[in-house]
C-alpha positions in Angstrom: 70.7 333.1 87.8 72.4 331.8 84.8 69.4 329.8 83.4 67.2 332.3 83.5 68.9 335.7 83.8 67.1 336.8 87.1 69.4 338.4 89.4 68.9 336.9 92.7 68.0 333.1 93.9 67.4 332.3 97.1 67.8 328.0 97.5 66.8 326.7 100.7 67.3 323.0 101.9 64.5 320.8 101.0 62.4 319.8 104.2 59.5 320.2 106.2 60.4 323.9 107.4 61.0 325.0 103.8 58.2 327.1 103.6 59.2 329.3 106.2 62.7 329.2 105.2 62.3 330.7 101.8 60.1 333.2 103.1 62.8 334.0 105.9 65.6 334.2 102.9 63.3 336.7 100.9 62.7 338.6 104.6 66.4 339.0 104.5 66.5 339.8 100.9 63.6 342.3 100.9 65.3 344.0 103.6 68.5 344.2 102.2 67.0 346.1 98.8 64.8 348.2 101.3 65.2 352.0 101.3 63.6 354.7 103.5 60.9 356.1 101.0 60.5 352.3 99.2 56.7 352.0 97.4 55.6 348.3 97.9 53.8 346.4 96.2 52.6 343.3 98.1 50.8 340.0 97.2 49.1 337.8 99.6 48.5 333.7 100.5 50.7 331.5 102.2 53.8 332.6 101.1 53.1 335.7 101.4 52.0 335.5 105.1 54.9 333.4 106.2 57.6 336.3 104.9 55.4 338.6 107.1 56.2 336.7 110.0 60.0 336.3 109.3 60.1 340.3 109.0 61.1 342.0 112.3 60.1 346.0 113.2 61.7 348.8 111.0 61.5 352.5 111.5 60.5 353.6 108.0 58.3 356.3 108.5 58.5 357.1 104.7 57.9 353.8 103.2 54.4 352.9 101.4 52.9 349.3 100.9 50.1 349.2 98.3 47.7 345.6 97.7 48.8 344.3 94.1 44.5 344.1 93.5 41.5 344.6 94.9 39.3 343.0 97.6 38.5 339.7 97.6 38.6 336.5 100.0 37.4 336.0 103.7 40.6 334.9 105.7 43.5 337.3 106.9 45.6 335.2 104.0 43.8 336.7 101.2 42.6 340.1 102.2 45.1 342.3 99.7 44.5 345.6 101.6 44.8 343.5 105.1 48.4 342.1 104.1 49.6 345.7 103.0 48.5 347.1 106.6 50.7 344.5 108.0 53.4 344.9 106.1 52.8 348.9 106.7 53.0 348.3 110.8 56.0 346.3 110.6 57.9 348.8 108.3 56.6 351.8 110.6 55.3 353.0 107.5 51.7 353.8 105.8 49.3 351.7 103.6 47.6 352.8 100.7 44.4 350.7 100.4 42.4 349.9 97.3 39.1 350.0 98.0 37.3 348.0 94.8 36.6 344.6 94.4 39.1 342.6 92.8 36.7 341.0 90.3 34.0 342.6 88.9 30.7 340.8 87.7 30.8 343.2 84.0 33.3 344.9 81.8 30.8 348.0 82.3 31.1 348.1 86.8 35.1 346.9 85.8 35.1 350.3 83.5 33.3 352.5 86.0 35.7 351.8 89.0 38.9 351.7 86.9 38.0 355.3 86.0 37.4 356.5 89.2 40.2 359.2 90.3 41.0 357.4 93.6 41.2 354.0 92.3 43.5 355.6 89.4 45.8 357.1 91.3 46.4 354.0 93.6 46.9 351.8 90.8 49.3 354.6 89.4 51.4 354.4 92.9 51.0 350.3 92.8 52.6 350.5 89.3 55.6 352.6 89.7 56.7 350.4 92.9 60.0 350.3 94.4 60.2 346.9 95.2 56.6 344.1 94.4 56.6 340.4 96.3 54.6 337.9 96.2 54.1 334.2 95.8 53.2 332.4 92.3 49.7 330.8 92.2 49.2 327.3 90.4 45.8 326.0 89.5 45.9 322.8 91.2 46.7 324.3 94.4 45.1 328.0 94.1 43.0 328.9 97.0 40.7 330.9 94.5 39.0 327.6 93.4 39.5 326.1 96.2 37.8 328.6 98.6 35.1 329.2 95.7 36.1 332.8 94.9 36.0 331.8 91.4 33.8 329.2 89.8 34.3 326.3 87.8 32.9 328.0 84.4 35.5 330.7 85.3 38.3 328.4 85.7 37.7 326.7 82.6 37.5 330.3 80.7 40.7 330.6 81.9 42.1 327.2 81.1 40.6 327.7 77.4 42.7 330.8 77.1 46.0 329.0 78.3 46.3 330.4 81.7 48.7 327.7 84.0 48.7 330.6 87.2 49.0 333.7 88.7 51.1 336.2 89.9 48.5 338.4 91.8 45.8 337.6 89.6 47.9 338.6 86.5 46.9 335.2 84.7 50.0 333.6 82.3 50.2 331.1 80.3 53.4 328.2 79.3 55.3 331.2 78.2 54.4 333.8 80.6 52.3 335.9 78.3 49.2 337.5 79.9 46.4 335.2 79.0 43.4 337.0 77.4 39.6 336.2 78.3 36.6 338.0 79.6 37.7 337.4 82.9 40.9 339.0 82.5 39.7 341.9 81.3 37.2 343.1 84.1 40.0 342.3 86.8 41.4 345.6 89.0 44.6 344.7 90.0 48.8 345.9 89.3 50.1 345.8 85.5 52.9 343.5 86.3 55.2 344.6 83.2 54.5 348.1 84.1 56.0 347.0 87.3 59.0 345.6 86.2 59.8 348.6 84.2 60.0 351.0 87.5 60.8 348.3 90.2 64.5 347.7 91.7 63.0 344.2 92.4 60.4 341.9 92.1 60.3 339.2 94.2 58.4 335.7 93.6 58.3 332.9 96.6 57.1 329.5 95.3 57.9 326.1 95.6 56.2 322.5 95.0 56.0 320.5 92.2 52.2 321.3 91.5 53.3 325.1 90.9 56.9 324.1 88.7 55.1 325.0 85.2 53.8 328.4 86.3 57.4 329.3 88.2 58.9 328.4 84.8 56.4 330.5 83.0 57.1 334.0 85.4 61.4 333.0 84.7 60.7 332.6 81.0 58.1 335.9 80.9 61.5 337.5 82.8 58.3 338.6 85.1 60.5 338.0 88.4 64.6 339.0 88.9 64.6 337.2 92.3 63.3 333.7 93.1 62.8 332.4 96.5 62.5 327.9 96.3 63.8 325.0 97.7 66.6 322.9 96.1 64.2 320.3 94.3 62.4 322.9 92.9 65.3 324.5 91.9 67.0 321.3 90.2 63.8 320.7 88.2 64.1 324.5 86.9 67.1 323.9 85.8 65.7 320.7 83.7 63.3 322.5 82.3 
């Protein structure tokens, strides 16, 4: 907390169960921060799926859950709208789906979709969320490349732009600044710096040596204010 100026750090022992333990700690913290009429922005992936499994059912019918990007992926862990529906079900609230693709083929397609009234409305809700929670992705472990959501050419484009990973498709460089390239300019996703202006808390869940660089970048860039990780990753972050 002192090193990176964040409001909360959840550090669990390193073990075979540490990913579930970090997710459980994040779930406990999330519930402690939750208010009855909150808007929650949620990511996807393994860390978020583990987080959802740790949440016990609540009855908060005025909560609204929004995915932090458009649609992509084929598994339950990588479908943002489905993840948002799952969290809404746990909370007893409602989800607001974002019915557009995350990755547009052209800038013209992006412009047409982003100017749609319903899309603009949902993105505005996301960008004014009270709580956001997501995993942190590195290129070495990202399903975006392992499952060919993005091509090798697009990966190289991101690397040339200085990107080292992403937070809900918000690709960042080593300083935590947004990467800028043709691909980045045609992704439909939440505006993370905008969320940071309004959210009561922005929660990141991540651990492992392969994610160390991008976790540090997210912290240095002040993109999250609560981190859940294991003690080995935490110790390495203090040395960085």
